[in-house]
C-alpha positions in Angstrom: 35.8 11.7 -59.3 33.8 8.3 -58.8 36.1 7.2 -56.1 35.7 10.5 -54.3 31.9 10.2 -54.4 32.1 6.5 -53.2 34.4 7.5 -50.3 31.9 10.3 -49.4 29.0 7.8 -49.4 30.8 5.3 -47.3 31.6 8.1 -44.6 28.0 9.2 -44.6 26.7 5.6 -44.2 29.4 5.2 -41.3 28.1 8.2 -39.6 24.5 7.3 -40.1 24.9 3.8 -38.7 26.6 5.2 -35.6 23.8 7.7 -35.3 21.1 4.9 -35.3 23.1 2.8 -33.0 23.3 5.7 -30.5 19.4 6.3 -30.9 18.9 2.7 -30.4 21.1 2.6 -27.1 19.4 5.7 -25.8 15.8 4.1 -26.3 16.9 0.9 -24.5 18.3 2.8 -21.6 15.2 5.0 -21.2 13.0 1.9 -21.2 14.9 0.6 -18.4 14.1 3.4 -16.2 10.6 4.3 -17.7 7.7 4.5 -15.3 5.9 1.8 -17.4 8.5 -0.7 -16.2 8.5 0.4 -12.4 6.4 -2.7 -11.6 9.7 -4.7 -11.7 10.6 -2.5 -8.6 7.7 -4.0 -6.7 8.8 -7.5 -7.7 11.8 -7.1 -5.5 9.8 -6.6 -2.4 9.0 -9.7 -0.2 5.3 -11.0 -0.1 2.8 -9.6 2.5 3.2 -12.8 4.5 6.9 -12.3 5.0 6.2 -10.1 8.2 9.5 -9.5 10.2 7.7 -10.1 13.4 7.1 -13.2 15.7 3.6 -14.6 15.7 2.4 -16.6 18.8 -0.8 -18.0 19.7 -2.9 -16.1 22.3 -3.1 -17.3 25.8 -6.3 -19.3 25.9 -7.3 -18.1 29.2 -7.0 -14.4 28.1 -10.0 -12.5 26.7 -10.0 -12.2 22.9 -8.9 -8.7 21.8 -11.7 -6.6 20.4 -11.3 -5.2 16.7 -9.9 -1.7 16.9 -12.3 1.2 17.4 -12.4 4.1 14.8 -13.1 7.6 16.2 -16.4 7.7 17.6 -19.1 10.1 16.1 -22.7 11.1 17.3 -24.2 10.7 13.9 -23.0 8.8 10.6 -20.9 11.0 8.4 -21.1 11.0 4.6 -19.5 7.8 3.2 -20.1 5.4 0.2 -23.1 3.1 0.9 -21.6 0.0 -1.0 -18.3 -1.7 -1.1 -16.4 -0.9 -4.1 -13.1 -1.7 -2.7 -13.5 -5.5 -2.2 -11.6 -8.0 -0.1 -8.3 -8.8 -2.1 -8.2 -12.5 -2.1 -4.8 -14.1 -1.8 -3.3 -10.6 -0.8 -0.7 -12.3 1.6 1.0 -14.0 -1.3 0.1 -11.6 -4.2 0.8 -8.1 -2.5 4.1 -6.7 -1.4 5.1 -6.0 2.1 5.6 -2.1 2.4 6.4 -1.7 6.3 5.5 -2.8 9.7 4.8 -0.5 12.5 4.5 -1.2 16.4 1.8 1.0 18.0 2.5 1.6 21.6 -0.5 4.0 21.9 -3.2 1.0 21.3 -0.8 -1.9 21.7 -0.9 -3.0 18.1 1.3 -4.2 15.2 0.3 -2.9 12.0 1.3 -4.5 8.7 1.1 -2.5 5.5 0.9 -4.2 2.1 0.2 -3.1 -1.4 -0.7 -4.5 -4.9 2.2 -4.3 -7.4 0.8 -1.2 -8.8 0.9 0.7 -5.4 4.2 -1.0 -4.3 6.0 0.3 -7.4 5.3 4.0 -6.7 8.4 6.0 -5.7 8.4 8.4 -2.6 6.6 11.8 -3.3 4.7 10.4 -6.5 1.1 9.9 -6.7 -0.6 6.6 -7.0 -2.1 5.5 -10.2 -5.7 4.1 -10.3 -5.7 0.5 -9.5 -3.6 1.0 -6.4 -4.7 -1.1 -3.5 -3.3 -1.1 0.1 -4.1 -3.7 3.0 -3.5 -2.9 6.6 -3.4 -5.8 8.9 -3.9 -5.1 12.7 -2.8 -7.6 15.2 -3.0 -7.4 18.9 0.4 -7.3 20.5 1.5 -10.0 23.1 1.3 -8.7 26.7 2.2 -10.0 30.0 -0.3 -10.4 32.9 0.0 -6.9 33.8 -0.7 -5.6 30.4 2.9 -4.7 29.5 4.0 -5.2 25.9 6.3 -8.2 25.3 9.1 -7.9 22.7 11.2 -10.2 21.0 15.1 -10.1 21.0 15.1 -7.2 18.5 13.0 -5.1 20.7 9.8 -5.6 18.3 6.3 -6.3 19.3 5.1 -9.8 19.0 2.2 -10.4 17.1 -0.7 -12.3 18.8 -4.0 -12.2 17.0 -5.1 -10.7 13.8 -8.2 -8.6 14.5 -8.9 -6.5 11.5 -8.1 -6.1 7.8 -8.4 -2.7 6.3 -8.4 -2.1 2.7 -8.3 1.2 0.5 -8.5 1.4 -3.2 -8.0 4.3 -5.6 -10.0 4.4 -8.7 -11.2 7.2 -11.0 -14.1 9.0 -9.4 -13.8 7.1 -6.0 -14.3 9.2 -2.9 -17.0 11.6 -3.8 -19.6 10.1 -1.2 -17.3 11.3 1.7 -18.1 15.0 0.6 -16.0 17.4 2.7 -14.0 14.6 4.2 -13.0 13.3 0.8 -9.4 12.1 0.6 -8.8 12.2 -3.1 -10.0 9.2 -5.2 -9.6 6.6 -2.4 -12.3 4.5 -0.8 -12.1 2.5 2.3 -13.4 -0.6 4.0 -12.8 -2.7 6.9 -13.0 -6.5 7.5 -12.8 -9.1 10.2 -10.3 -12.1 9.7 -13.3 -14.0 8.6 -13.9 -11.5 5.6 -17.1 -10.1 7.4 -17.3 -6.3 7.6 -16.2 -4.5 10.9 -19.2 -3.0 12.4 -17.5 0.4 12.5 -15.9 0.2 9.1 -18.9 -1.5 6.9 -20.3 0.2 4.0 -21.7 3.6 4.9 -19.4 3.8 8.1 -16.0 4.4 6.5 -16.0 8.3 7.0 -13.6 8.1 9.8 -11.0 6.3 7.5 -11.3 8.9 4.8 -11.2 12.0 7.5 -8.1 10.4 8.9 -6.2 10.0 5.6 -7.5 13.5 4.7 -6.2 15.3 7.7 -3.2 13.1 8.7 -1.6 11.9 5.5 -2.8 14.9 3.5 -2.7 15.7 -0.3 1.1 16.0 -0.4 1.3 12.3 0.2 -1.6 11.4 -2.0 -3.6 10.6 1.2 -1.4 7.6 2.0 0.7 7.0 5.1 4.2 6.0 3.6 7.0 4.7 5.4 9.5 7.5 6.8 
């Protein structure tokens, strides 16, 4: 009788050990794909400075390119009066390169980078608070007739950095845009020397919010994403 009971206990312990091991393995597997560890996805992306476009010095005889113009408006539209976004110092090394796009309509190269929080977000998912994006705008190299010059891959050649736009998502952000609010994002524009762009300084960023609201849209969390 005692031997029988001992055998039953041994079998029970073996089964319990197997169950505990199974639960432990399942937990470890879930941790590897948990959103909380999605930052590791961002770590695989190159830094913002690794732009796959040639960079050549501008022709010294050519006129310096002007900063990009935002859509003109007859009177200022609602926008935050203070800069709560901030210039992200050392973003070229700390942010991740998301994508680069050549713009034939305005002869620009646009470089989109994001911090680790933003870069870790999967397609179709919303961005958590603390997400920050940078858009560098470069003047594309042109010949004497204003035609775009391309590299051997058919891509535009960057010539001069003209503007740095930044947008940040935080709880409660964006309310000052009123009807043009694009979620909880706020925007700001800088020159390369970190001074404000005249048409994207505090109080003048409605055009940014309006563009993201109407062209990116709610389904994309108001962010232009790589197709």
